[in-house]
N, CA, C and O atoms as a GROMACS GRO file, in nm:
protein
  564
    1MET      N    1  -1.047   1.249  -1.740
    1MET     CA    2  -0.963   1.162  -1.660
    1MET      C    3  -1.053   1.070  -1.577
    1MET      O    4  -1.149   1.117  -1.515
    2SER      N    5  -1.023   0.942  -1.576
    2SER     CA    6  -1.108   0.849  -1.502
    2SER      C    7  -1.078   0.854  -1.353
    2SER      O    8  -0.969   0.893  -1.311
    3THR      N    9  -1.174   0.815  -1.274
    3THR     CA   10  -1.164   0.816  -1.129
    3THR      C   11  -1.068   0.706  -1.081
    3THR      O   12  -1.075   0.594  -1.130
    4PRO      N   13  -0.980   0.738  -0.986
    4PRO     CA   14  -0.890   0.635  -0.935
    4PRO      C   15  -0.965   0.532  -0.852
    4PRO      O   16  -1.069   0.562  -0.794
    5GLN      N   17  -0.910   0.412  -0.846
    5GLN     CA   18  -0.970   0.305  -0.765
    5GLN      C   19  -0.930   0.326  -0.620
    5GLN      O   20  -0.813   0.347  -0.590
    6LEU      N   21  -1.027   0.321  -0.528
    6LEU     CA   22  -1.004   0.336  -0.385
    6LEU      C   23  -1.001   0.197  -0.322
    6LEU      O   24  -1.094   0.119  -0.338
    7VAL      N   25  -0.892   0.167  -0.249
    7VAL     CA   26  -0.873   0.034  -0.190
    7VAL      C   27  -0.833   0.049  -0.043
    7VAL      O   28  -0.743   0.127  -0.013
    8PRO      N   29  -0.898  -0.024   0.050
    8PRO     CA   30  -0.850  -0.024   0.188
    8PRO      C   31  -0.717  -0.098   0.196
    8PRO      O   32  -0.697  -0.200   0.130
    9TYR      N   33  -0.625  -0.046   0.278
    9TYR     CA   34  -0.493  -0.106   0.296
    9TYR      C   35  -0.470  -0.126   0.445
    9TYR      O   36  -0.464  -0.030   0.521
   10LEU      N   37  -0.458  -0.252   0.486
   10LEU     CA   38  -0.441  -0.288   0.626
   10LEU      C   39  -0.293  -0.310   0.658
   10LEU      O   40  -0.217  -0.355   0.573
   11THR      N   41  -0.254  -0.279   0.781
   11THR     CA   42  -0.116  -0.301   0.825
   11THR      C   43  -0.118  -0.382   0.954
   11THR      O   44  -0.195  -0.354   1.046
   12PHE      N   45  -0.033  -0.485   0.958
   12PHE     CA   46  -0.027  -0.578   1.070
   12PHE      C   47   0.113  -0.582   1.132
   12PHE      O   48   0.210  -0.537   1.071
   13ASN      N   49   0.121  -0.636   1.252
   13ASN     CA   50   0.248  -0.654   1.324
   13ASN      C   51   0.296  -0.798   1.311
   13ASN      O   52   0.312  -0.867   1.412
   14GLY      N   53   0.319  -0.845   1.189
   14GLY     CA   54   0.370  -0.980   1.169
   14GLY      C   55   0.266  -1.086   1.147
   14GLY      O   56   0.300  -1.204   1.137
   15THR      N   57   0.138  -1.048   1.140
   15THR     CA   58   0.031  -1.147   1.121
   15THR      C   59  -0.042  -1.129   0.988
   15THR      O   60  -0.153  -1.179   0.971
   16CYS      N   61   0.019  -1.058   0.895
   16CYS     CA   62  -0.048  -1.029   0.768
   16CYS      C   63  -0.084  -1.156   0.693
   16CYS      O   64  -0.197  -1.170   0.647
   17GLN      N   65   0.009  -1.250   0.680
   17GLN     CA   66  -0.021  -1.373   0.604
   17GLN      C   67  -0.137  -1.448   0.668
   17GLN      O   68  -0.227  -1.494   0.598
   18GLU      N   69  -0.135  -1.461   0.800
   18GLU     CA   70  -0.243  -1.530   0.870
   18GLU      C   71  -0.377  -1.459   0.849
   18GLU      O   72  -0.479  -1.522   0.821
   19ALA      N   73  -0.375  -1.325   0.862
   19ALA     CA   74  -0.498  -1.248   0.847
   19ALA      C   75  -0.553  -1.255   0.705
   19ALA      O   76  -0.672  -1.277   0.684
   20MET      N   77  -0.467  -1.236   0.607
   20MET     CA   78  -0.513  -1.235   0.469
   20MET      C   79  -0.559  -1.374   0.424
   20MET      O   80  -0.652  -1.385   0.344
   21THR      N   81  -0.495  -1.478   0.473
   21THR     CA   82  -0.540  -1.614   0.443
   21THR      C   83  -0.679  -1.637   0.504
   21THR      O   84  -0.765  -1.698   0.441
   22PHE      N   85  -0.699  -1.588   0.626
   22PHE     CA   86  -0.830  -1.596   0.691
   22PHE      C   87  -0.935  -1.521   0.608
   22PHE      O   88  -1.044  -1.574   0.584
   23TYR      N   89  -0.904  -1.398   0.565
   23TYR     CA   90  -1.000  -1.320   0.486
   23TYR      C   91  -1.031  -1.391   0.354
   23TYR      O   92  -1.145  -1.388   0.308
   24GLN      N   93  -0.931  -1.454   0.294
   24GLN     CA   94  -0.955  -1.529   0.170
   24GLN      C   95  -1.049  -1.647   0.197
   24GLN      O   96  -1.139  -1.673   0.117
   25GLN      N   97  -1.028  -1.717   0.308
   25GLN     CA   98  -1.115  -1.830   0.342
   25GLN      C   99  -1.258  -1.782   0.365
   25GLN      O  100  -1.353  -1.851   0.328
   26CYS      N  101  -1.273  -1.665   0.425
   26CYS     CA  102  -1.407  -1.612   0.454
   26CYS      C  103  -1.475  -1.553   0.331
   26CYS      O  104  -1.594  -1.572   0.310
   27LEU      N  105  -1.398  -1.481   0.249
   27LEU     CA  106  -1.456  -1.400   0.143
   27LEU      C  107  -1.430  -1.453   0.002
   27LEU      O  108  -1.491  -1.406  -0.094
   28GLY      N  109  -1.339  -1.549  -0.009
   28GLY     CA  110  -1.302  -1.601  -0.142
   28GLY      C  111  -1.200  -1.510  -0.208
   28GLY      O  112  -1.146  -1.420  -0.145
   29GLY      N  113  -1.176  -1.535  -0.334
   29GLY     CA  114  -1.085  -1.451  -0.411
   29GLY      C  115  -0.947  -1.511  -0.427
   29GLY      O  116  -0.918  -1.620  -0.378
   30GLU      N  117  -0.863  -1.436  -0.497
   30GLU     CA  118  -0.726  -1.477  -0.524
   30GLU      C  119  -0.633  -1.395  -0.435
   30GLU      O  120  -0.645  -1.273  -0.428
   31LEU      N  121  -0.540  -1.463  -0.368
   31LEU     CA  122  -0.448  -1.398  -0.275
   31LEU      C  123  -0.306  -1.403  -0.327
   31LEU      O  124  -0.257  -1.509  -0.366
   32MET      N  125  -0.239  -1.289  -0.329
   32MET     CA  126  -0.098  -1.278  -0.364
   32MET      C  127  -0.024  -1.225  -0.241
   32MET      O  128  -0.068  -1.128  -0.179
   33LEU      N  129   0.088  -1.290  -0.207
   33LEU     CA  130   0.172  -1.249  -0.093
   33LEU      C  131   0.314  -1.228  -0.141
   33LEU      O  132   0.367  -1.309  -0.217
   34GLN      N  133   0.378  -1.118  -0.097
   34GLN     CA  134   0.517  -1.090  -0.130
   34GLN      C  135   0.591  -1.058  -0.001
   34GLN      O  136   0.552  -0.967   0.072
   35ARG      N  137   0.698  -1.132   0.027
   35ARG     CA  138   0.776  -1.114   0.149
   35ARG      C  139   0.883  -1.006   0.133
   35ARG      O  140   0.932  -0.981   0.022
   36PHE      N  141   0.918  -0.941   0.244
   36PHE     CA  142   1.025  -0.842   0.242
   36PHE      C  143   1.153  -0.902   0.184
   36PHE      O  144   1.222  -0.837   0.105
   37ALA      N  145   1.185  -1.025   0.224
   37ALA     CA  146   1.310  -1.088   0.180
   37ALA      C  147   1.321  -1.100   0.029
   37ALA      O  148   1.432  -1.110  -0.024
   38ASP      N  149   1.209  -1.099  -0.040
   38ASP     CA  150   1.208  -1.117  -0.185
   38ASP      C  151   1.207  -0.985  -0.262
   38ASP      O  152   1.180  -0.983  -0.382
   39THR      N  153   1.236  -0.874  -0.193
   39THR     CA  154   1.230  -0.742  -0.256
   39THR      C  155   1.356  -0.661  -0.220
   39THR      O  156   1.428  -0.695  -0.127
   40PRO      N  157   1.380  -0.554  -0.295
   40PRO     CA  158   1.490  -0.463  -0.259
   40PRO      C  159   1.470  -0.395  -0.123
   40PRO      O  160   1.566  -0.341  -0.068
   41ALA      N  161   1.349  -0.397  -0.070
   41ALA     CA  162   1.323  -0.337   0.062
   41ALA      C  163   1.385  -0.419   0.175
   41ALA      O  164   1.391  -0.373   0.289
   42ALA      N  165   1.431  -0.540   0.146
   42ALA     CA  166   1.486  -0.629   0.248
   42ALA      C  167   1.600  -0.564   0.326
   42ALA      O  168   1.614  -0.588   0.445
   43GLU      N  169   1.679  -0.483   0.260
   43GLU     CA  170   1.794  -0.421   0.326
   43GLU      C  171   1.755  -0.320   0.433
   43GLU      O  172   1.836  -0.285   0.518
   44ARG      N  173   1.630  -0.273   0.430
   44ARG     CA  174   1.583  -0.175   0.529
   44ARG      C  175   1.502  -0.237   0.642
   44ARG      O  176   1.452  -0.166   0.728
   45VAL      N  177   1.490  -0.371   0.642
   45VAL     CA  178   1.406  -0.440   0.739
   45VAL      C  179   1.494  -0.531   0.826
   45VAL      O  180   1.588  -0.593   0.777
   46ALA      N  181   1.461  -0.538   0.954
   46ALA     CA  182   1.537  -0.621   1.048
   46ALA      C  183   1.536  -0.768   1.004
   46ALA      O  184   1.442  -0.813   0.938
   47ALA      N  185   1.639  -0.839   1.041
   47ALA     CA  186   1.654  -0.980   1.002
   47ALA      C  187   1.534  -1.064   1.045
   47ALA      O  188   1.490  -1.152   0.970
   48ASP      N  189   1.480  -1.038   1.163
   48ASP     CA  190   1.367  -1.118   1.212
   48ASP      C  191   1.235  -1.085   1.141
   48ASP      O  192   1.134  -1.152   1.164
   49ALA      N  193   1.235  -0.982   1.054
   49ALA     CA  194   1.113  -0.945   0.981
   49ALA      C  195   1.123  -0.979   0.833
   49ALA      O  196   1.031  -0.947   0.757
   50GLN      N  197   1.229  -1.042   0.790
   50GLN     CA  198   1.249  -1.071   0.647
   50GLN      C  199   1.137  -1.158   0.587
   50GLN      O  200   1.103  -1.141   0.470
   51GLN      N  201   1.081  -1.248   0.666
   51GLN     CA  202   0.975  -1.336   0.615
   51GLN      C  203   0.836  -1.276   0.632
   51GLN      O  204   0.736  -1.337   0.594
   52ASN      N  205   0.829  -1.157   0.690
   52ASN     CA  206   0.700  -1.087   0.699
   52ASN      C  207   0.657  -1.042   0.559
   52ASN      O  208   0.736  -1.041   0.465
   53ILE      N  209   0.532  -1.004   0.549
   53ILE     CA  210   0.472  -0.968   0.420
   53ILE      C  211   0.493  -0.819   0.392
   53ILE      O  212   0.450  -0.734   0.470
   54MET      N  213   0.559  -0.790   0.280
   54MET     CA  214   0.577  -0.652   0.238
   54MET      C  215   0.451  -0.600   0.168
   54MET      O  216   0.414  -0.484   0.184
   55HIS      N  217   0.386  -0.688   0.092
   55HIS     CA  218   0.264  -0.649   0.022
   55HIS      C  219   0.180  -0.772  -0.008
   55HIS      O  220   0.232  -0.876  -0.049
   56SER      N  221   0.050  -0.760   0.013
   56SER     CA  222  -0.043  -0.866  -0.026
   56SER      C  223  -0.166  -0.800  -0.086
   56SER      O  224  -0.199  -0.685  -0.058
   57ILE      N  225  -0.233  -0.879  -0.170
   57ILE     CA  226  -0.354  -0.828  -0.234
   57ILE      C  227  -0.453  -0.943  -0.250
   57ILE      O  228  -0.420  -1.048  -0.306
   58LEU      N  229  -0.572  -0.923  -0.201
   58LEU     CA  230  -0.682  -1.018  -0.215
   58LEU      C  231  -0.781  -0.955  -0.313
   58LEU      O  232  -0.835  -0.847  -0.288
   59THR      N  233  -0.806  -1.025  -0.424
   59THR     CA  234  -0.895  -0.970  -0.526
   59THR      C  235  -1.010  -1.066  -0.554
   59THR      O  236  -0.992  -1.188  -0.559
   60THR      N  237  -1.127  -1.008  -0.572
   60THR     CA  238  -1.245  -1.081  -0.617
   60THR      C  239  -1.306  -1.001  -0.732
   60THR      O  240  -1.250  -0.899  -0.774
   61ASP      N  241  -1.418  -1.045  -0.782
   61ASP     CA  242  -1.486  -0.972  -0.888
   61ASP      C  243  -1.540  -0.838  -0.839
   61ASP      O  244  -1.562  -0.746  -0.919
   62THR      N  245  -1.562  -0.825  -0.707
   62THR     CA  246  -1.629  -0.706  -0.657
   62THR      C  247  -1.546  -0.618  -0.564
   62THR      O  248  -1.587  -0.506  -0.536
   63PHE      N  249  -1.430  -0.665  -0.515
   63PHE     CA  250  -1.350  -0.580  -0.428
   63PHE      C  251  -1.203  -0.620  -0.432
   63PHE      O  252  -1.166  -0.728  -0.478
   64THR      N  253  -1.121  -0.528  -0.382
   64THR     CA  254  -0.978  -0.550  -0.364
   64THR      C  255  -0.944  -0.509  -0.221
   64THR      O  256  -0.990  -0.406  -0.173
   65LEU      N  257  -0.863  -0.590  -0.154
   65LEU     CA  258  -0.814  -0.560  -0.020
   65LEU      C  259  -0.663  -0.580  -0.022
   65LEU      O  260  -0.615  -0.685  -0.063
   66MET      N  261  -0.589  -0.478   0.023
   66MET     CA  262  -0.443  -0.489   0.028
   66MET      C  263  -0.398  -0.481   0.174
   66MET      O  264  -0.467  -0.427   0.260
   67ALA      N  265  -0.278  -0.539   0.199
   67ALA     CA  266  -0.225  -0.538   0.336
   67ALA      C  267  -0.076  -0.566   0.335
   67ALA      O  268  -0.020  -0.612   0.235
   68SER      N  269  -0.013  -0.538   0.449
   68SER     CA  270   0.128  -0.570   0.469
   68SER      C  271   0.156  -0.577   0.619
   68SER      O  272   0.073  -0.538   0.702
   69ASP      N  273   0.273  -0.630   0.651
   69ASP     CA  274   0.325  -0.620   0.787
   69ASP      C  275   0.406  -0.492   0.794
   69ASP      O  276   0.467  -0.451   0.696
   70SER      N  277   0.406  -0.430   0.909
   70SER     CA  278   0.488  -0.311   0.926
   70SER      C  279   0.634  -0.353   0.928
   70SER      O  280   0.674  -0.437   1.009
   71GLY      N  281   0.712  -0.296   0.842
   71GLY     CA  282   0.854  -0.326   0.840
   71GLY      C  283   0.935  -0.220   0.912
   71GLY      O  284   1.056  -0.235   0.928
   72MET      N  285   0.869  -0.116   0.956
   72MET     CA  286   0.942  -0.002   1.013
   72MET      C  287   0.898   0.034   1.155
   72MET      O  288   0.932   0.142   1.203
   73GLY      N  289   0.824  -0.052   1.222
   73GLY     CA  290   0.781  -0.020   1.358
   73GLY      C  291   0.651  -0.087   1.392
   73GLY      O  292   0.593  -0.159   1.311
   74THR      N  293   0.605  -0.063   1.512
   74THR     CA  294   0.484  -0.126   1.562
   74THR      C  295   0.360  -0.049   1.516
   74THR      O  296   0.360   0.074   1.509
   75VAL      N  297   0.257  -0.124   1.486
   75VAL     CA  298   0.129  -0.067   1.445
   75VAL      C  299   0.031  -0.091   1.559
   75VAL      O  300   0.030  -0.198   1.620
   76ALA      N  301  -0.051   0.009   1.587
   76ALA     CA  302  -0.151  -0.003   1.693
   76ALA      C  303  -0.290   0.022   1.635
   76ALA      O  304  -0.304   0.082   1.529
   77ARG      N  305  -0.389  -0.026   1.704
   77ARG     CA  306  -0.527  -0.002   1.662
   77ARG      C  307  -0.545   0.149   1.638
   77ARG      O  308  -0.504   0.231   1.720
   78GLY      N  309  -0.604   0.182   1.528
   78GLY     CA  310  -0.620   0.322   1.491
   78GLY      C  311  -0.521   0.363   1.384
   78GLY      O  312  -0.544   0.461   1.313
   79THR      N  313  -0.410   0.289   1.371
   79THR     CA  314  -0.312   0.318   1.266
   79THR      C  315  -0.295   0.196   1.175
   79THR      O  316  -0.196   0.185   1.103
   80MET      N  317  -0.392   0.107   1.178
   80MET     CA  318  -0.381  -0.018   1.103
   80MET      C  319  -0.445  -0.012   0.965
   80MET      O  320  -0.441  -0.111   0.892
   81MET      N  321  -0.503   0.102   0.928
   81MET     CA  322  -0.568   0.108   0.799
   81MET      C  323  -0.540   0.241   0.730
   81MET      O  324  -0.544   0.347   0.793
   82SER      N  325  -0.512   0.233   0.601
   82SER     CA  326  -0.495   0.349   0.515
   82SER      C  327  -0.590   0.334   0.398
   82SER      O  328  -0.643   0.225   0.373
   83LEU      N  329  -0.610   0.443   0.327
   83LEU     CA  330  -0.684   0.438   0.202
   83LEU      C  331  -0.583   0.450   0.090
   83LEU      O  332  -0.499   0.539   0.090
   84SER      N  333  -0.591   0.360  -0.007
   84SER     CA  334  -0.498   0.359  -0.119
   84SER      C  335  -0.572   0.398  -0.246
   84SER      O  336  -0.680   0.345  -0.275
   85LEU      N  337  -0.514   0.491  -0.320
   85LEU     CA  338  -0.570   0.532  -0.449
   85LEU      C  339  -0.479   0.482  -0.559
   85LEU      O  340  -0.360   0.514  -0.562
   86ASN      N  341  -0.534   0.404  -0.651
   86ASN     CA  342  -0.460   0.357  -0.768
   86ASN      C  343  -0.493   0.452  -0.882
   86ASN      O  344  -0.602   0.448  -0.939
   87CYS      N  345  -0.398   0.538  -0.914
   87CYS     CA  346  -0.418   0.644  -1.012
   87CYS      C  347  -0.392   0.595  -1.154
   87CYS      O  348  -0.328   0.492  -1.174
   88HIS      N  349  -0.441   0.672  -1.252
   88HIS     CA  350  -0.436   0.632  -1.392
   88HIS      C  351  -0.334   0.708  -1.476
   88HIS      O  352  -0.314   0.675  -1.593
   89SER      N  353  -0.268   0.810  -1.418
   89SER     CA  354  -0.171   0.887  -1.497
   89SER      C  355  -0.076   0.960  -1.402
   89SER      O  356  -0.106   0.977  -1.284
   90PRO      N  357   0.040   1.002  -1.454
   90PRO     CA  358   0.132   1.080  -1.372
   90PRO      C  359   0.069   1.212  -1.328
   90PRO      O  360   0.091   1.258  -1.216
   91GLU      N  361  -0.010   1.272  -1.415
   91GLU     CA  362  -0.075   1.398  -1.381
   91GLU      C  363  -0.177   1.378  -1.269
   91GLU      O  364  -0.187   1.461  -1.178
   92GLN      N  365  -0.252   1.268  -1.275
   92GLN     CA  366  -0.353   1.243  -1.174
   92GLN      C  367  -0.290   1.221  -1.037
   92GLN      O  368  -0.339   1.276  -0.938
   93ILE      N  369  -0.183   1.142  -1.029
   93ILE     CA  370  -0.123   1.118  -0.898
   93ILE      C  371  -0.063   1.247  -0.841
   93ILE      O  372  -0.073   1.273  -0.721
   94GLN      N  373  -0.001   1.329  -0.927
   94GLN     CA  374   0.055   1.456  -0.881
   94GLN      C  375  -0.055   1.548  -0.828
   94GLN      O  376  -0.041   1.608  -0.721
   95GLU      N  377  -0.164   1.558  -0.904
   95GLU     CA  378  -0.275   1.646  -0.864
   95GLU      C  379  -0.339   1.600  -0.733
   95GLU      O  380  -0.358   1.680  -0.641
   96LEU      N  381  -0.372   1.471  -0.725
   96LEU     CA  382  -0.438   1.420  -0.605
   96LEU      C  383  -0.347   1.425  -0.483
   96LEU      O  384  -0.392   1.458  -0.373
   97PHE      N  385  -0.219   1.394  -0.501
   97PHE     CA  386  -0.124   1.399  -0.390
   97PHE      C  387  -0.115   1.542  -0.336
   97PHE      O  388  -0.115   1.564  -0.215
   98GLY      N  389  -0.107   1.639  -0.427
   98GLY     CA  390  -0.102   1.779  -0.386
   98GLY      C  391  -0.227   1.824  -0.311
   98GLY      O  392  -0.218   1.889  -0.208
   99LYS      N  393  -0.341   1.787  -0.364
   99LYS     CA  394  -0.467   1.827  -0.299
   99LYS      C  395  -0.485   1.760  -0.164
   99LYS      O  396  -0.520   1.827  -0.066
  100LEU      N  397  -0.462   1.629  -0.157
  100LEU     CA  398  -0.485   1.557  -0.031
  100LEU      C  399  -0.384   1.595   0.077
  100LEU      O  400  -0.416   1.591   0.196
  101SER      N  401  -0.262   1.632   0.038
  101SER     CA  402  -0.160   1.666   0.138
  101SER      C  403  -0.166   1.811   0.184
  101SER      O  404  -0.094   1.849   0.277
  102ALA      N  405  -0.251   1.894   0.121
  102ALA     CA  406  -0.262   2.035   0.161
  102ALA      C  407  -0.301   2.044   0.308
  102ALA      O  408  -0.401   1.986   0.351
  103ASP      N  409  -0.222   2.116   0.385
  103ASP     CA  410  -0.242   2.133   0.530
  103ASP      C  411  -0.230   2.001   0.605
  103ASP      O  412  -0.275   1.991   0.719
  104GLY      N  413  -0.171   1.900   0.543
  104GLY     CA  414  -0.148   1.771   0.607
  104GLY      C  415   0.002   1.746   0.619
  104GLY      O  416   0.081   1.841   0.622
  105THR      N  417   0.040   1.620   0.627
  105THR     CA  418   0.180   1.581   0.643
  105THR      C  419   0.217   1.477   0.539
  105THR      O  420   0.153   1.372   0.530
  106VAL      N  421   0.320   1.505   0.462
  106VAL     CA  422   0.372   1.407   0.367
  106VAL      C  423   0.468   1.318   0.444
  106VAL      O  424   0.569   1.366   0.496
  107THR      N  425   0.438   1.188   0.451
  107THR     CA  426   0.526   1.094   0.522
  107THR      C  427   0.621   1.022   0.427
  107THR      O  428   0.726   0.973   0.470
  108MET      N  429   0.586   1.016   0.299
  108MET     CA  430   0.676   0.965   0.195
  108MET      C  431   0.643   1.040   0.066
  108MET      O  432   0.536   1.019   0.008
  109PRO      N  433   0.732   1.128   0.022
  109PRO     CA  434   0.704   1.202  -0.101
  109PRO      C  435   0.686   1.108  -0.219
  109PRO      O  436   0.733   0.994  -0.216
  110LEU      N  437   0.617   1.155  -0.322
  110LEU     CA  438   0.603   1.075  -0.443
  110LEU      C  439   0.742   1.043  -0.498
  110LEU      O  440   0.825   1.131  -0.515
  111GLU      N  441   0.764   0.915  -0.524
  111GLU     CA  442   0.892   0.873  -0.583
  111GLU      C  443   0.871   0.747  -0.664
  111GLU      O  444   0.774   0.674  -0.646
  112ASP      N  445   0.965   0.723  -0.753
  112ASP     CA  446   0.962   0.601  -0.833
  112ASP      C  447   1.005   0.484  -0.746
  112ASP      O  448   1.092   0.498  -0.661
  113THR      N  449   0.943   0.367  -0.768
  113THR     CA  450   0.966   0.250  -0.684
  113THR      C  451   1.023   0.134  -0.764
  113THR      O  452   1.025   0.136  -0.887
  114PHE      N  453   1.071   0.034  -0.690
  114PHE     CA  454   1.126  -0.084  -0.756
  114PHE      C  455   1.018  -0.168  -0.823
  114PHE      O  456   1.050  -0.251  -0.908
  115TRP      N  457   0.891  -0.148  -0.789
  115TRP     CA  458   0.785  -0.226  -0.854
  115TRP      C  459   0.730  -0.155  -0.978
  115TRP      O  460   0.626  -0.196  -1.031
  116GLY      N  461   0.797  -0.050  -1.024
  116GLY     CA  462   0.760   0.014  -1.149
  116GLY      C  463   0.647   0.114  -1.138
  116GLY      O  464   0.571   0.134  -1.232
  117ALA      N  465   0.635   0.177  -1.021
  117ALA     CA  466   0.527   0.271  -0.999
  117ALA      C  467   0.582   0.401  -0.940
  117ALA      O  468   0.696   0.407  -0.896
  118THR      N  469   0.499   0.503  -0.942
  118THR     CA  470   0.520   0.623  -0.863
  118THR      C  471   0.432   0.605  -0.741
  118THR      O  472   0.315   0.569  -0.754
  119PHE      N  473   0.487   0.631  -0.622
  119PHE     CA  474   0.416   0.600  -0.497
  119PHE      C  475   0.449   0.706  -0.392
  119PHE      O  476   0.561   0.756  -0.387
  120GLY      N  477   0.351   0.738  -0.309
  120GLY     CA  478   0.372   0.830  -0.198
  120GLY      C  479   0.270   0.809  -0.089
  120GLY      O  480   0.163   0.751  -0.113
  121ILE      N  481   0.304   0.855   0.032
  121ILE     CA  482   0.216   0.839   0.148
  121ILE      C  483   0.200   0.974   0.217
  121ILE      O  484   0.295   1.052   0.227
  122LEU      N  485   0.079   1.000   0.265
  122LEU     CA  486   0.053   1.125   0.336
  122LEU      C  487  -0.054   1.104   0.442
  122LEU      O  488  -0.128   1.006   0.440
  123ILE      N  489  -0.060   1.198   0.534
  123ILE     CA  490  -0.169   1.206   0.631
  123ILE      C  491  -0.241   1.337   0.601
  123ILE      O  492  -0.180   1.443   0.605
  124ASP      N  493  -0.370   1.329   0.573
  124ASP     CA  494  -0.441   1.451   0.537
  124ASP      C  495  -0.469   1.536   0.662
  124ASP      O  496  -0.440   1.494   0.774
  125ARG      N  497  -0.524   1.652   0.642
  125ARG     CA  498  -0.546   1.745   0.753
  125ARG      C  499  -0.646   1.694   0.856
  125ARG      O  500  -0.661   1.753   0.964
  126PHE      N  501  -0.716   1.584   0.824
  126PHE     CA  502  -0.812   1.526   0.917
  126PHE      C  503  -0.754   1.404   0.989
  126PHE      O  504  -0.823   1.340   1.068
  127GLY      N  505  -0.626   1.372   0.962
  127GLY     CA  506  -0.560   1.259   1.027
  127GLY      C  507  -0.578   1.126   0.957
  127GLY      O  508  -0.548   1.022   1.016
  128ILE      N  509  -0.625   1.126   0.832
  128ILE     CA  510  -0.646   1.003   0.757
  128ILE      C  511  -0.520   0.971   0.677
  128ILE      O  512  -0.465   1.058   0.609
  129ASP      N  513  -0.474   0.846   0.685
  129ASP     CA  514  -0.358   0.800   0.610
  129ASP      C  515  -0.398   0.763   0.468
  129ASP      O  516  -0.497   0.692   0.446
  130TRP      N  517  -0.321   0.812   0.371
  130TRP     CA  518  -0.345   0.785   0.228
  130TRP      C  519  -0.217   0.733   0.165
  130TRP      O  520  -0.107   0.777   0.197
  131MET      N  521  -0.233   0.637   0.073
  131MET     CA  522  -0.125   0.587  -0.010
  131MET      C  523  -0.170   0.608  -0.154
  131MET      O  524  -0.280   0.567  -0.191
  132LEU      N  525  -0.086   0.670  -0.235
  132LEU     CA  526  -0.120   0.690  -0.376
  132LEU      C  527  -0.019   0.616  -0.462
  132LEU      O  528   0.101   0.622  -0.438
  133ASN      N  529  -0.068   0.546  -0.563
  133ASN     CA  530   0.014   0.464  -0.650
  133ASN      C  531  -0.027   0.486  -0.794
  133ASN      O  532  -0.146   0.491  -0.827
  134TYR      N  533   0.075   0.499  -0.881
  134TYR     CA  534   0.051   0.501  -1.025
  134TYR      C  535   0.144   0.398  -1.087
  134TYR      O  536   0.266   0.417  -1.086
  135ASP      N  537   0.088   0.289  -1.140
  135ASP     CA  538   0.166   0.186  -1.208
  135ASP      C  539   0.200   0.235  -1.348
  135ASP      O  540   0.112   0.252  -1.432
  136LYS      N  541   0.329   0.258  -1.371
  136LYS     CA  542   0.373   0.306  -1.502
  136LYS      C  543   0.362   0.197  -1.608
  136LYS      O  544   0.381   0.079  -1.579
  137PRO      N  545   0.330   0.238  -1.732
  137PRO     CA  546   0.334   0.139  -1.841
  137PRO      C  547   0.477   0.086  -1.855
  137PRO      O  548   0.572   0.157  -1.823
  138ALA      N  549   0.492  -0.035  -1.902
  138ALA     CA  550   0.624  -0.099  -1.913
  138ALA      C  551   0.724  -0.011  -1.988
  138ALA      O  552   0.843  -0.012  -1.954
  139ALA      N  553   0.682   0.062  -2.087
  139ALA     CA  554   0.774   0.146  -2.166
  139ALA      C  555   0.833   0.260  -2.086
  139ALA      O  556   0.938   0.313  -2.123
  140GLN      N  557   0.768   0.302  -1.974
  140GLN     CA  558   0.816   0.414  -1.893
  140GLN      C  559   0.903   0.370  -1.777
  140GLN      O  560   0.960   0.456  -1.709
  141GLN      N  561   0.915   0.243  -1.750
  141GLN     CA  562   0.988   0.195  -1.633
  141GLN      C  563   1.136   0.198  -1.654
  141GLN      O  564   1.213   0.160  -1.565
   0.00000   0.00000   0.00000
């Protein structure tokens, strides 16, 4: 089984687009932005946050940086970054989620998402936030 890709994931209080555009100007790469209003998650987000960023990704030949605005509350320094693992199989995400969440806290159990992935969030026993994602092949969606 191949090693999952580890990606830093930043969370902002409504400044994600500004921050990620700044990082693109500084570091180069291709930037993708997706607003809450353009997703099924819109129904769970306050009206004044609909134009905030639900997910963004800055990619270059050598790194990937992901980010979003918090749609569910305020983010403070110290809770603005998670580690995201992009897994390669259903077995890998299940195994890693189980291992990393041992003696920790599952904040979002693994579940199928509207973007065609299995996704979950946890805080490990050391207080580190993790997001695990497995993008299903089109035939499994």
